[in-house]
matplotlib code that plots the C-alpha trace (Angstrom):
import matplotlib.pyplot as plt

x = [150.7, 154.3, 157.5, 160.4, 162.6, 162.2, 165.0, 163.8, 166.0, 165.7, 167.9, 166.3, 167.1, 168.9, 169.1, 166.5, 165.7, 161.9, 158.6, 159.9, 162.0, 158.8, 157.0, 159.7, 160.8, 157.3, 156.3, 159.3, 157.8, 154.8, 156.9, 159.2, 156.3, 155.1, 158.5, 161.1, 164.5, 163.5, 163.2, 166.6, 166.6, 169.5, 170.6, 173.5, 176.7, 178.7, 182.4, 182.1, 179.2, 180.3, 178.5, 174.9, 172.3, 169.8, 172.0, 173.5, 176.3, 176.6, 179.7, 178.2, 175.2, 175.4, 179.1, 179.3, 177.6, 179.5, 182.9, 181.6, 180.3, 183.6, 185.4, 183.1, 184.2, 181.2, 181.9, 179.1, 178.2, 175.6, 173.5, 170.0, 167.9, 167.3, 163.6, 160.7, 161.1, 164.9, 165.0, 168.2, 169.9, 172.8, 174.5, 176.6, 179.4, 178.6, 181.6, 183.6, 180.9, 181.6, 184.4, 181.8, 179.4, 179.6, 179.5, 176.5, 174.6, 175.4, 174.0, 170.9, 170.2, 170.8, 168.6, 165.9, 166.0, 166.9, 168.3, 171.2, 172.8, 171.0, 171.9, 172.9, 172.8, 172.0, 171.4, 174.8, 174.9, 171.5, 172.3, 175.6, 173.9, 171.1, 173.5, 175.4, 172.1, 171.2, 174.6, 174.0, 170.6, 172.2, 174.9, 172.4, 170.1, 172.9, 174.1, 170.6, 169.9, 173.1, 172.9, 169.2, 169.1, 171.0, 172.3, 168.8, 167.5, 166.5, 164.3, 161.6, 161.4, 162.7, 159.2, 158.4, 161.7, 161.7, 164.8, 165.2, 164.0, 162.4, 160.3, 162.1, 161.0, 163.1, 161.2, 162.6, 161.4, 161.5, 163.4, 166.7, 166.5, 165.2, 168.5, 168.9, 165.5, 166.3, 169.6, 167.7, 165.1, 167.8, 170.2, 167.8, 164.5, 163.2, 163.0, 159.7, 160.1, 158.1, 158.6, 156.9, 157.0, 156.0, 155.7, 156.4, 159.4, 157.3, 154.3, 156.4, 158.3, 155.1, 153.6, 156.9, 157.3, 153.8, 152.2, 148.6, 148.9, 145.4, 143.1, 145.7, 146.8, 145.1, 146.8, 150.4, 152.9, 155.4, 158.3, 157.8, 157.4, 160.6, 162.5, 160.9, 161.6, 165.1, 164.5, 164.8, 167.1, 165.2, 161.9, 163.4, 164.6, 161.3, 159.1, 161.1, 161.2, 157.5, 156.9, 159.4, 158.6, 156.4, 154.2, 154.1, 152.7, 152.2, 150.8, 147.4, 144.7, 145.6, 149.1, 147.9, 146.1, 149.3, 151.3, 148.8, 149.0, 152.7, 154.3, 151.8, 151.5, 148.6, 149.5, 148.9, 148.3, 147.9, 149.9, 148.6, 151.1, 150.4, 152.2, 152.6, 151.2, 153.7, 155.3, 152.0, 152.0, 149.0, 146.9, 148.5, 151.8, 149.8, 148.3, 151.7, 153.3, 150.4, 150.6, 154.4, 154.2, 151.5, 153.5, 156.7, 154.9, 153.2, 156.4, 158.1, 155.1, 155.1, 158.8, 158.8, 155.7, 155.6, 152.1, 150.7, 149.0, 147.2, 146.2, 142.5, 142.1, 144.7, 144.6, 147.9, 148.1, 150.9, 152.0, 155.2, 157.1, 159.6, 160.1, 158.0, 156.3, 153.6, 153.4, 153.0, 150.5, 152.7, 151.6, 147.9, 148.5, 150.0, 147.2, 144.6, 146.3, 146.3, 142.6, 142.0, 143.4, 140.5, 137.6, 135.6, 134.0, 137.3, 136.8, 140.3, 143.9, 145.8, 149.5, 150.4, 153.8, 155.4, 157.9, 159.8, 163.6, 164.6, 166.3, 165.1, 167.1, 165.1, 163.1, 159.6, 158.0, 159.4, 158.9, 155.2, 154.7, 156.4, 154.4, 151.1, 152.1, 152.0, 154.3, 152.9, 151.7, 150.6, 147.0, 146.7, 144.7, 146.8, 150.5, 152.7, 156.1, 158.5, 160.7, 163.2, 164.3, 163.1, 162.1, 164.8, 164.9, 167.9, 166.6, 167.4, 163.9, 161.3, 163.8, 161.3, 161.3, 158.6, 156.2, 156.7, 155.6, 152.8, 150.9, 150.4, 148.6, 144.9, 144.8, 147.3, 146.9, 148.3, 146.7, 148.8, 148.7, 150.9, 151.0, 151.0, 150.2, 150.9, 152.3, 152.0, 148.2, 148.2, 150.7, 148.7, 145.5, 147.4, 148.2, 144.5, 145.0, 142.3, 143.6, 142.8, 144.1, 142.9, 141.6, 144.8, 146.6, 146.4, 145.7, 142.9, 141.2, 141.7, 140.2, 137.0, 136.5, 137.4, 134.8, 132.2, 132.7, 132.6, 131.3, 132.4, 129.7, 129.9, 128.7, 125.3, 124.8, 123.7, 123.1, 125.8, 127.4, 128.9, 129.7, 127.8, 130.0, 128.6, 130.3, 133.6, 136.4, 134.1, 134.9, 138.6, 139.8, 138.4, 139.2, 139.0, 138.4, 141.4, 142.0, 144.6, 142.8, 140.9, 143.8, 141.8, 138.7, 141.0, 142.4, 138.9, 137.8, 140.8, 140.0, 136.4, 137.3, 139.6, 136.8, 134.4, 136.9, 137.4, 133.7, 133.3, 132.4, 134.8, 132.7, 132.8, 136.5, 136.8, 134.6, 136.8, 139.9, 138.4, 137.3, 140.7, 142.4, 139.8, 140.4, 144.2, 143.6, 142.3, 145.7, 147.8, 150.1, 148.0, 145.2, 147.3, 149.7, 147.2, 147.8, 151.5, 150.7, 148.6, 151.6, 153.9, 151.6, 151.6, 155.3, 155.9, 153.6, 155.5, 158.9, 157.9, 156.6, 159.9, 161.8, 160.1, 161.2, 164.9]
y = [-41.5, -42.2, -41.8, -44.3, -42.0, -38.8, -36.5, -34.1, -31.3, -28.8, -26.8, -28.7, -32.3, -33.8, -30.2, -29.3, -25.6, -25.2, -26.5, -27.7, -30.3, -31.7, -31.7, -33.7, -36.0, -37.1, -37.5, -39.7, -42.7, -42.7, -42.3, -45.1, -47.4, -46.7, -46.4, -48.2, -46.4, -44.8, -41.4, -39.7, -36.7, -34.2, -31.8, -29.6, -30.9, -28.5, -28.8, -28.0, -30.4, -33.9, -35.3, -35.0, -36.6, -36.6, -38.5, -42.0, -42.4, -45.7, -46.2, -49.4, -47.5, -46.5, -47.2, -47.3, -44.0, -42.3, -43.2, -41.7, -38.6, -38.0, -38.4, -35.7, -33.4, -33.8, -34.1, -36.2, -38.4, -41.1, -42.6, -42.5, -39.8, -40.9, -40.5, -43.0, -44.8, -44.2, -42.8, -42.5, -39.1, -37.5, -34.6, -32.5, -30.1, -26.9, -24.8, -25.6, -24.0, -20.5, -20.2, -20.3, -17.9, -15.0, -17.2, -19.1, -15.8, -14.6, -17.8, -17.5, -14.0, -14.9, -18.0, -17.3, -13.5, -14.0, -10.9, -11.9, -8.4, -7.4, -10.6, -10.4, -12.6, -16.2, -15.9, -17.0, -19.9, -21.2, -20.8, -22.6, -25.5, -25.5, -25.8, -28.6, -30.5, -30.3, -31.6, -34.5, -35.2, -34.9, -37.4, -39.8, -39.6, -40.6, -43.4, -44.8, -44.7, -46.5, -49.1, -49.7, -48.8, -52.0, -50.3, -49.4, -52.9, -54.9, -57.9, -55.5, -53.4, -55.5, -56.2, -52.5, -51.3, -50.4, -52.1, -49.0, -46.1, -43.4, -41.2, -38.9, -36.0, -33.2, -31.6, -28.4, -26.8, -23.0, -20.3, -21.7, -24.6, -22.7, -22.3, -26.1, -26.6, -24.2, -25.9, -29.3, -27.7, -26.4, -29.4, -32.3, -31.2, -34.8, -34.7, -33.4, -30.5, -29.5, -26.3, -25.9, -22.5, -22.9, -19.1, -16.3, -14.1, -11.0, -12.1, -12.9, -9.6, -7.5, -9.1, -8.9, -5.2, -4.4, -3.7, -4.8, -7.9, -9.2, -6.2, -4.8, -8.1, -7.4, -4.1, -5.1, -5.5, -8.2, -6.8, -3.3, -4.5, -6.6, -3.4, -1.5, -4.3, -5.1, -8.7, -8.4, -11.4, -13.8, -12.7, -13.0, -16.6, -17.6, -16.0, -17.3, -20.8, -20.7, -19.8, -22.3, -25.3, -28.0, -28.0, -25.1, -25.9, -24.4, -25.6, -23.9, -22.1, -18.8, -19.0, -20.0, -16.6, -14.9, -16.6, -15.5, -11.9, -11.5, -14.0, -13.6, -17.4, -19.6, -22.8, -25.9, -28.0, -27.3, -29.7, -29.5, -30.5, -33.8, -35.7, -39.1, -39.7, -42.5, -40.0, -39.8, -42.4, -44.7, -45.9, -46.1, -44.6, -41.5, -41.1, -41.5, -38.9, -36.4, -36.8, -36.4, -33.3, -31.6, -32.4, -30.8, -27.7, -27.0, -27.5, -24.9, -22.5, -22.9, -22.3, -19.2, -17.6, -18.6, -19.9, -23.3, -24.3, -27.6, -29.9, -29.6, -25.9, -24.8, -24.5, -25.0, -23.0, -22.4, -20.9, -21.9, -21.7, -19.4, -15.9, -13.9, -11.5, -10.4, -13.1, -15.9, -13.8, -13.7, -10.1, -11.1, -14.0, -11.7, -9.2, -11.9, -13.2, -9.6, -9.2, -12.6, -11.3, -8.9, -11.2, -12.2, -15.1, -17.1, -20.2, -21.5, -20.3, -20.0, -20.7, -19.6, -20.6, -18.7, -21.1, -19.2, -18.8, -15.3, -13.4, -12.2, -8.9, -6.5, -8.4, -7.6, -10.3, -9.2, -5.6, -6.0, -7.9, -5.1, -2.4, -4.2, -4.6, -8.4, -9.1, -12.4, -11.0, -13.6, -12.5, -12.7, -15.6, -15.5, -16.0, -15.9, -17.8, -17.2, -20.0, -18.4, -21.6, -24.4, -27.3, -29.9, -31.5, -29.4, -25.9, -25.4, -24.7, -27.2, -29.8, -31.8, -32.5, -30.4, -33.3, -34.5, -31.0, -30.2, -33.4, -31.8, -28.7, -28.0, -25.5, -24.4, -21.0, -20.0, -16.7, -16.3, -13.3, -14.9, -18.7, -20.5, -23.8, -24.2, -27.4, -26.4, -26.5, -29.8, -31.3, -30.0, -31.7, -34.9, -35.0, -34.5, -30.9, -28.5, -25.4, -21.9, -20.6, -18.2, -18.3, -16.5, -19.8, -22.5, -25.1, -23.0, -22.8, -26.5, -27.3, -25.3, -26.9, -30.4, -30.2, -29.0, -32.0, -34.7, -33.9, -35.7, -38.1, -36.5, -33.1, -31.9, -32.6, -29.3, -28.3, -29.9, -31.3, -27.9, -27.4, -24.4, -21.5, -21.8, -25.2, -23.3, -25.1, -28.1, -29.1, -29.4, -26.4, -22.9, -20.9, -17.2, -14.8, -12.5, -9.6, -6.8, -4.6, -6.7, -7.3, -6.4, -8.4, -11.5, -11.0, -10.8, -13.9, -15.8, -14.5, -15.5, -19.0, -19.6, -18.5, -20.8, -23.7, -23.0, -23.4, -26.7, -29.9, -32.9, -34.6, -31.6, -31.4, -35.0, -34.4, -31.5, -33.6, -36.5, -34.2, -32.6, -36.0, -37.2, -34.1, -34.7, -38.1, -36.4, -34.8, -37.9, -38.3, -41.3, -38.8, -36.1, -38.0, -38.1, -34.4, -35.1, -37.9, -35.4, -33.1, -35.9, -36.8, -33.2, -32.9, -36.4, -35.6, -32.4, -34.0, -37.0, -34.7, -32.8, -36.1, -37.4, -34.2, -34.7]
z = [42.9, 44.0, 42.0, 41.9, 44.0, 46.0, 46.9, 49.6, 50.9, 53.7, 56.0, 58.8, 57.7, 60.7, 62.0, 64.6, 64.2, 64.1, 62.9, 59.5, 61.3, 62.8, 59.4, 57.7, 60.5, 61.3, 57.7, 57.1, 58.7, 56.4, 53.3, 54.5, 54.9, 51.4, 49.6, 51.9, 51.3, 48.1, 49.8, 50.4, 52.7, 52.0, 54.7, 55.7, 57.2, 59.5, 60.0, 63.7, 64.3, 63.5, 66.6, 65.5, 67.7, 64.9, 62.4, 62.6, 60.0, 58.2, 56.1, 54.5, 53.1, 49.4, 49.4, 45.6, 45.2, 48.0, 46.3, 43.1, 44.8, 46.5, 43.2, 41.9, 44.7, 47.0, 50.7, 52.0, 55.0, 54.5, 57.2, 58.7, 60.3, 63.9, 63.7, 63.4, 60.1, 60.0, 56.4, 54.5, 55.0, 53.2, 54.8, 52.5, 53.3, 51.4, 52.4, 49.2, 47.0, 48.4, 45.9, 43.1, 44.8, 42.4, 39.3, 40.7, 41.4, 37.9, 36.4, 38.7, 37.4, 33.8, 33.7, 36.3, 37.1, 40.7, 42.4, 44.7, 44.8, 48.0, 49.9, 53.5, 56.6, 56.0, 52.2, 51.1, 53.6, 52.5, 48.8, 49.0, 50.8, 48.3, 45.4, 47.2, 47.9, 44.2, 43.2, 45.6, 43.9, 40.5, 41.4, 42.9, 39.9, 37.5, 39.8, 40.2, 36.4, 35.6, 38.4, 38.4, 42.1, 43.2, 46.4, 47.5, 47.1, 50.2, 50.8, 51.9, 48.8, 45.9, 44.5, 44.4, 42.7, 39.1, 37.5, 35.4, 37.6, 35.5, 37.7, 40.2, 42.4, 43.8, 46.7, 48.1, 51.3, 51.9, 50.1, 51.5, 49.0, 46.0, 44.2, 44.1, 42.7, 39.9, 39.3, 38.9, 36.7, 34.3, 34.3, 34.8, 33.4, 33.4, 37.2, 38.6, 41.1, 44.1, 46.1, 49.5, 51.2, 54.8, 55.3, 52.9, 53.6, 52.9, 54.9, 58.0, 57.6, 57.3, 60.4, 62.3, 61.6, 63.1, 59.8, 59.1, 56.9, 56.3, 55.6, 53.1, 51.7, 48.4, 48.0, 48.9, 46.1, 47.1, 45.2, 46.6, 50.1, 49.8, 49.0, 51.8, 54.4, 53.0, 52.1, 48.3, 47.7, 49.9, 48.3, 44.8, 45.1, 46.8, 44.2, 41.2, 42.6, 43.2, 39.5, 38.0, 40.2, 38.5, 41.6, 44.0, 47.4, 50.9, 54.2, 54.7, 52.9, 54.7, 53.5, 50.0, 49.8, 51.0, 48.2, 45.6, 46.6, 47.6, 45.2, 42.4, 42.2, 43.4, 45.2, 43.1, 46.2, 49.9, 52.0, 55.6, 58.3, 59.8, 62.6, 64.1, 67.6, 68.6, 71.0, 73.0, 75.9, 76.2, 79.1, 82.5, 81.1, 80.0, 83.5, 85.1, 82.8, 83.4, 87.2, 87.2, 85.0, 87.2, 90.3, 88.9, 87.4, 90.7, 92.7, 90.5, 90.9, 94.7, 95.0, 92.8, 94.2, 97.8, 97.4, 97.9, 94.7, 94.9, 92.1, 92.7, 92.7, 90.1, 86.3, 84.6, 81.4, 79.0, 75.7, 73.9, 70.6, 68.9, 70.4, 68.0, 70.4, 68.1, 65.5, 68.0, 70.1, 73.2, 73.8, 73.6, 76.0, 78.6, 78.1, 78.6, 81.8, 83.1, 82.5, 84.0, 87.4, 87.7, 86.6, 89.7, 87.9, 87.9, 90.0, 90.3, 90.7, 87.5, 86.9, 83.4, 81.9, 79.0, 77.5, 74.9, 74.5, 75.6, 78.4, 81.8, 81.8, 79.6, 77.0, 75.8, 77.8, 81.2, 80.2, 79.5, 82.7, 84.7, 82.8, 83.7, 87.3, 87.1, 90.0, 91.1, 94.4, 96.9, 96.9, 93.0, 91.6, 88.4, 88.4, 85.3, 85.2, 82.4, 81.3, 78.8, 77.1, 75.0, 77.3, 76.6, 80.0, 81.2, 81.2, 84.8, 86.0, 84.7, 83.7, 81.7, 78.0, 76.3, 75.7, 79.3, 80.4, 78.1, 79.1, 82.6, 81.3, 81.6, 78.8, 76.1, 74.5, 71.1, 70.0, 66.8, 64.5, 61.9, 61.9, 58.5, 60.3, 64.0, 65.5, 69.1, 69.3, 67.4, 69.8, 72.7, 71.6, 70.9, 74.6, 75.4, 76.3, 75.0, 73.5, 72.3, 69.0, 66.3, 62.8, 61.6, 62.2, 59.5, 62.2, 63.6, 60.2, 59.7, 63.1, 62.3, 58.9, 60.2, 63.0, 60.6, 58.3, 61.0, 64.5, 67.6, 68.8, 72.3, 70.9, 69.6, 65.9, 64.5, 60.9, 58.7, 61.9, 62.8, 66.5, 67.8, 68.9, 72.5, 72.8, 72.7, 74.6, 75.2, 71.5, 72.4, 70.4, 70.8, 67.7, 68.3, 65.5, 65.0, 62.7, 62.2, 64.8, 67.4, 69.8, 72.9, 71.8, 71.4, 74.9, 76.3, 74.4, 75.8, 79.3, 79.1, 77.8, 80.8, 83.1, 81.3, 81.7, 85.4, 86.0, 84.0, 85.8, 85.9, 83.3, 81.0, 81.3, 80.5, 77.4, 76.3, 76.7, 74.7, 71.9, 71.7, 71.3, 68.8, 66.6, 66.7, 65.1, 61.9, 61.5, 61.3, 58.3, 57.3, 56.7, 55.0, 52.9, 50.1, 49.4, 48.9, 46.5, 44.5, 44.4, 43.3, 40.5, 39.2, 39.3, 37.8, 34.9, 34.0, 34.4, 32.2, 29.5, 29.4, 29.5, 26.4, 24.5, 25.4]

ax = plt.figure().add_subplot(projection="3d")
ax.plot(x, y, z, "-o")
ax.set_aspect("equal")
plt.show()
């Protein structure tokens, strides 16, 4: 079920920071197809960042509303998000709202019990943006109700527009937008509200502070842990928004369990993260990209190590993502590569890239490599190369965009300890690269359940269609069981899987790559958008019920 209009807000609208940018920007195309310009994304505008490569300003778009918004004291820029689908985006300058900060926090405590007294870091910045975004949505709502949505009309969507729009959704992503949702709930109760937490503040903090999260999840008290880990205000806004939203959602079953225990609120709907595969080249273009990537990666390896790695006898492996040493499993990846050095069964040379932003002076990655004696000696069969940047095409070493590099890999490894979803393995298999992940990642759990429901025709059809464990990496995704305490077992499982892959025939490798690509097709937004429609339906129903009572 779809509403007349959706206002969706996130700190990462037209602001590329992390995985949420990928979630929203790829989903936009599917929503645009279904709702054509009736979805408005609201993001932050920064005084020092008027040149934004992710935003194309259009002074002719929503001109009537923009004049009204400016008269109401809102500083906005209107245009389109430069992603597939080109949805409408409104960027709002939130700096003027700092003058109201204390009054706003007092109101937030009085009406919703949100504790902002212990705020620090980015709490104020996020909260003022969230308030500004809600003010934008409020202004747009009144304009649309009074004008009948005339400025949104086009030849493509006239037949689907309600001349008197009545159903609206305000969709807030992450704790950073919680204040705005609560503002909407209070001032415009007829608007249905959805809150999506992509990872809980407390869960990430517990894991990041080397505390066991999963075995003790049932025993943790979220409020107590927030005090202990000094994240009280972020936890408070997240928890209260989850409780007050009409529809509370998260991105995976594993994070839903986390929400139940740490926020004392079960998720109403799980919204798995999909993607669009239009960035994956097809046919001859794919082959050219893969060949070029492998050539470049091996050139870098040869220059840095003094060896002569050839395409035929070398496995190119990588891990990538944010620099969260434990949460992303970077430590386990290094441990596995170290153990792989001493495994006599390994049939090929291995070049393993660690592509995470960091430094090369004295960080944990280089420190662990030195401590293990991983010096890339000429006689070693396993060499590790650290690329301490995101791959943007101008990192100074690889000089390829991330997608242009990942296509050249043989295997990608993401042994996450804390990973609510996990886009990197999904991106890898979209490029036909088999990967290793864990069942503590939302994607890993989804991959296991998805394979059980519908087996690939190239694999044996066992009971219920489940892929036997001994198929391992041949299925395209090897999901390693991980707990709070089996670090070394995970490292061994990764090592053994790489050994297994090094011994596979060309036909087996081809099968693994095909199965990886086939699995990625099940995660397209065309498959996952139905979960969002369920959430919209829940929120619309509750908003409509309140609207009748006004």
